[in-house]
C-alpha positions in Angstrom: 81.6 110.3 118.8 80.7 109.2 115.9 80.5 111.9 113.1 78.2 110.4 110.4 79.1 109.4 106.8 75.9 111.2 106.0 77.4 114.7 107.2 80.8 113.5 105.7 80.0 112.8 102.0 77.9 116.0 101.7 80.8 118.2 103.3 83.7 116.2 100.5 81.0 117.2 97.3 80.1 120.7 98.7 83.9 120.8 98.7 84.1 119.6 95.4 81.7 121.7 93.8 83.2 125.2 95.6 85.6 127.0 92.9 88.9 126.9 93.1 91.1 130.1 93.9 92.9 130.0 90.5 88.8 130.4 89.1 88.0 134.6 88.8 84.9 135.0 88.7 83.5 137.9 86.9 84.6 141.3 88.0 88.6 138.9 88.3 88.5 138.5 91.7 89.4 134.8 93.4 86.6 133.3 95.2 87.0 129.9 97.2 89.9 127.7 98.4 92.0 125.7 96.0 91.4 121.9 94.6 94.4 121.1 96.5 93.1 123.1 100.1 89.4 121.1 99.5 91.0 117.8 98.9 93.0 118.0 101.9 90.7 118.7 103.5 88.7 115.7 102.6 91.0 113.5 102.9 91.3 115.0 106.8 87.9 114.2 107.3 88.5 110.7 105.9 91.1 110.1 108.4 89.2 111.4 111.4 86.0 109.0 110.5 89.0 106.1 110.0 90.8 107.3 113.4 87.6 107.5 115.1 86.3 103.6 114.1 90.1 103.3 114.9 89.5 104.4 118.3 86.2 102.3 118.7 87.6 98.9 117.1 90.4 99.2 120.1 87.9 99.7 122.4 85.9 97.0 121.8 89.0 94.6 121.9 90.1 96.0 125.0 86.3 95.0 126.5 85.6 98.2 127.5 82.6 98.8 129.2 80.9 102.1 126.8 82.2 99.5 124.0 79.0 99.1 121.7 79.6 96.4 118.9 76.7 97.8 116.7 78.0 101.7 116.6 81.8 99.8 116.5 80.7 98.0 113.3 78.9 101.4 112.0 81.6 103.9 112.3 84.2 101.3 110.4 81.8 101.0 108.3 80.7 104.8 107.5 85.2 104.8 107.4 85.0 102.0 104.8 82.6 103.9 102.6 83.8 107.1 102.7 87.6 106.3 101.9 86.0 104.4 98.5 84.7 108.0 97.8 87.5 109.7 98.2 89.3 106.9 96.5 86.9 107.7 93.4 87.5 111.1 93.3 91.5 110.5 93.4 90.4 108.7 90.4 88.3 111.2 88.3 91.6 113.8 88.8 94.2 111.2 87.5 91.9 110.0 84.3 91.0 114.3 84.0 95.0 115.3 84.3 95.4 112.3 81.8 93.1 113.5 79.7 94.7 116.7 79.6 97.9 115.1 78.6 97.0 114.1 76.0 95.6 117.2 74.6 97.9 118.3 72.0 97.8 122.6 72.3 
């Protein structure tokens, strides 16, 4: 039930390092997916971690027999770290966009 942040962070980082579809390779063909697709996939991963953490917290509060406080706390922290990573990526993208806006051609 707990999908590890150790798997989510490399997945997000790998997705962000793949070339965008707008960037053509040496033969002039597209390679990879667009940045929007990659970012949407990363947001989906963060959302699934958060949903998992929410469900575990609900199970804990309802007194479910298979609720484990340590797994619940780890799941909540994983979701928090993944969200913070996503926000930092967003901040870098916004900063890069603002830098490009300032350029004069």
